[in-house]
C-alpha positions, 0 to 999 in steps of 0.5 A: 500500500502506498500513501498519496498526497493531494497532488498525487491524487490529482494524478490518479484521477487524471483520466476522469478529469480528462473526460470531464474537460472533454465533455465541456469542450464537446459542448462548447464546440457544438454550441458555439462553433458548429451550431449552424453546420449540418447534423452529420458534420456536428457529429463528426467534429464533436465525435472527433473531440470525444474520441481524442479525449478517450484516447488520451485518458486510455493512454494515461491509464496504460502508459503514464499512470503505472504503479511501482514495481510489485505494487498491484494496488494503490490506496489513497492514504488521506484519512477522509478519503481512504478507500474512496479511490483505489487504483489497482492493476486490474481496475486499470484494465477494466477502465480501459475496457470501459473506455474502448466500449465508450469509443465504440458507442461514439463511433456508432453514433456518428451517423445518428439522426435521432437528435439535434442536440449533439453536444449534450448527447456526447457529453452525457456519454462521457459523463456516464463514463466518468461515473463508471470509472469512479465506480470501478475504483471505489471501495467505499459504499458512499463513493459507490453510491455516488458514482452509480447514481452519476452513471444512472442519471446520465443513462436515464437521459440518454434513453430519452434522447429521441424526442420524436419517439414516444417509445423512447420517452416511455422507456426512459420513464420506466428506466428512471422509476425502476432505477429510483426504486433500486437506488432506495433499496441499495441506499437502505442496505448500505446504510445498514452496513454502515450502522452495523460496522461504523465505517463506509470502507469495504475492508473495515466493514468486512473486519467488523462484521465477521462472525460464526452466525449471520446477524439478521440485520446483515442478512437484511442488508445483503438482500437489499444490496442484492435487490439494488444491484439486481436492478442495475445489472438487470437480473431476474426478477428485477429485470422488467425495465430492460426489454422496454428500455433496450427496445425504446432507447436510441440504439447507441444508448441501448448498446452503451447500457448493455455493454459499458455499464454492465462491465462497471456494475459487475466489477463493483458488485464483485467488490462489495460481495467479496471484500465488504461481505467477505465473512458473510458469504455462507454457502450455496453448495448442494446439500451444504446450504448456509445463509449469506450472500452466496445463496442469494446470488445462486437464486438470482443465477437460476432465475435469470438464466431460466427466465431470460432464455425462455422469454427470449424464445417468444420474442419477435423483436430482435432488440427485445430478444437481445434484452432477454438474452442480456438478462440470461447473460447477467445470470452467467456473469454472476457465477464469477462472483459466486466462485468467490476466488481470484480465478472467479474474478478473472473469469468475470472480467474476461466474460463481461468485457467480451460480452460487452464487445459482442453485444455492442456489435450486435446492437450496431447491426440491429440499429442499421436494420431498424433505421432502414425498416423502422423496426427491428423485427425478426422478419426485417432481417430476412435475406440480409445474408444476400444483401449485406454479406459482410453485416450478416457474417458479423452478426453470425459471429456475434450471435454464435459467440453469445451462444457460447460456440467455439472457437469464439470468445463467448465460448471461452468466457463461459468455459472459464466461468464454469470452471471457476465455479466448479473449482470454487465449491468444496467437493464440487458442491456448486456443480449443480449451478454449472450443469443448470447454466450449461443447460440454459446455454443450450436453450439460448442457441435456439433463439439465436439460430432463429435470427440467423435463419432469417438472415441466411435461409428466409427469402428476401422481401419482394422489395428489399430496403437498402441499408445505409452503412457508414464506413466508420460503422463497417470498420468498427464491426470488422474490428469487433468481429476480428477481436471476438475471433482472436480472443476465442482462438487465443484467449490468453491475449487478454487473459494473460493481462488479467491474471498478471493484474491479480 
């Protein structure tokens, strides 16, 4: 552990500071300089400034802000800020992943026509990213809540940005109401932890709440925190906002919610459970149940993978299908936390990063179809393989990766998760969860193949509508597809960095 002064603290938070300044620059450029230009030019210029800011922030994380040799974690040593901002090697990698997903979202937005408020839109994306970066570094419940709400408030507005769509307004309202309810549950649960321990730091909470018997108030706090985070990551039964939000929000906003916010939220949830409640886990093993947060998460895994996959089968809108798929994938990702081990955390980070890239690419293609046809129904994808073979191939890779088919990144992500969980329980006591998750993963293949059937097998409509695919979007899709293929064949390219950062 290294103690830092205020000046060194400013160096640590430089990436977040850069993004805040970038958001202000983007607003100023759009409102003061580009206001009378065409919408396309405004998106290109503002997007260029946002991209430069993201690249500089990422470069700072990768090259400038390097910890001392052998020091994996740097904790801010100021008495009133201890645990508020924790800089670790693994956290830095997760931040870079979030910055990459944000950059991809901005590239997706360059040809957007759903809003004229370009500066405000891009600034909100950057501010949401700032919230995610603070969330990743937080090991204090107060900072966790503040960062989570900064992210959520930005995402609520991004969901409602298409003023011409009533569906967008409805989606934002539902998202806001469910999000407000989840914040109340989470704040109540976190206040219990503070009241019982007398501290807001996760390490101090763990040290003061350990004991052979689970305190009833700690159990209540676990349930409320699980409910609060359950809404944020859209696990069943707290998933009801997700299908309408994914369908009604502008496609880049929906992609950002499904990718970047999930990466940050799962990472901080893992911190809260494995650090703050380290001695209150209990057991979810078959025949060895003990009260704690492990059985609570096990129930959420079962409900999410079961309801998400079965509900996705009945969907005729691909955006809603991806929403229910996201609910199921949230259940799979929770397995990494259930493993309660360094291997489980590494598997979780690998899984959410690769899932975020994959679902972002899928949303990009769905958005192109929706823009051309006005909807994103299954039948709107009919004959896409003959009209746009490049887009069809990318969608094939994305959907098969989501289904966990080798040799794609999604397969190794699931394999590593399942292996970490199976090894995490004593005498394979958690094997029942792995078997259930594998069965539900097989179910998911059915509805992914339904989309591919429309793309490659169904006949093209009599008068097919041509898709307008910007060059930047084609390049983005090609790069994401290449990354998914490479990480499936050589997962150690990412996994090696994650293991070294532990």
